[in-house]
C-alpha positions, -999 to +999 in steps of 0.1 A: +009-153+118+006-137+082+018-104+069-007-076+062+000-042+048-018-014+062-018+024+052-034+051+072-036+089+063-020+108+091-021+146+098-002+168+122-025+156+153-015+120+145+022+128+143+018+147+177+002+115+192+033+097+181+057+122+194+039+119+229+043+081+233+012+066+213+024+035+195+021+030+157+000-001+165-024+020+186-027+046+159-034+020+133-060+004+154-077+040+160-077+046+124-093+012+113-119+013+139-131+047+125-135+027+091-131+056+068-115+065+033-081+073+051-073+038+062-065+007+040-058-029+047-042-044+017-041-077+036-020-102+019-023-085-015+004-059-009+029-076-028+006-083-057-003-046-059+033-036-058+043-059-086+013-052-108+020-014-108+055-024-114+047-044-144+024-017-157+049+012-153+086-001-145+098+037-147+073+050-123+072+019-099+104+001-091+100-033-075+091-030-038+080+006-041+052+001-020+070-012+010+101+010+007+088+042-001+091+070+025+112+075+057+114+047+083+102+050+117+124+031+142+095+010+159+096-025+144+062-040+141+074-077+135+081-074+097+104-043+098+099-006+105+067+015+097+074+042+071+060+076+066+053+092+031+053+129+032+022+147+018+043+157-013+051+119-018+016+109-014+006+134-040+033+123-064+024+085-060-013+093-063-006+110-097+015+082-108-010+054-098-038+073-115-020+071-148-023+032-146-059+028-158-078-002-151-071-015-187-033-012-185-034-030-148-055-057-163-033-063-194-002-061-172-014-089-149+002-122-157+001-153-135+033-167-147+052-135-142+038-133-106+049-169-100+084-162-114+089-132-094+077-150-061+051-125-054+037-131-019+016-152-012+029-177-036-005-187-049-001-178-086+005-214-101-032-220-096-042-193-119-074-186-101-092-157-119-107-146-085-070-139-072-064-115-103-098-099-093-086-095-059-054-079-067-070-056-093-097-044-066-070-039-042-052-015-068-083+005-072-088+007-035-051+020-032-058+047-059-089+059-043-072+061-009-041+078-022-063+105-040-083+112-009-052+114+013-036+137-013-066+160-016-065+164+022-028+172+021-020+145+048+009+122+050+008+086+050+019+058+075+026+024+062+033-008+081+037-046+075+021-060+105 
């Protein structure tokens, strides 16, 4: 089994579903089945995305910002608890990620630094340009999803599953 990082925009109705017993996994499944701009599966690229934003702007993005932001929800999904980012946090992070333009992310990408930092998955020694493209693409998808979520005023549910 491998780790995947998933994010979904949640509104008051989704929060109510959780409070009446729907599980986080059910809510994730429901959102991913809808296939919209408010659900994103970073798959195994989550740590590369986290590290690349960190490399591009240390002050705005501490290491592990992606997996440690927001408040914990008690339900452990196998790799730790899910987290919720308030709508205010979503807006702040969306603004910060937008400051990291494609050129700055591209320049910040360094296979050797990824390998030294032991970024998951540990594939960086092969220095495959396709791996770089995949991480950069995931960064852009995250930026778009965060902006759409912020524009709606929603919170965000994140989980390693």
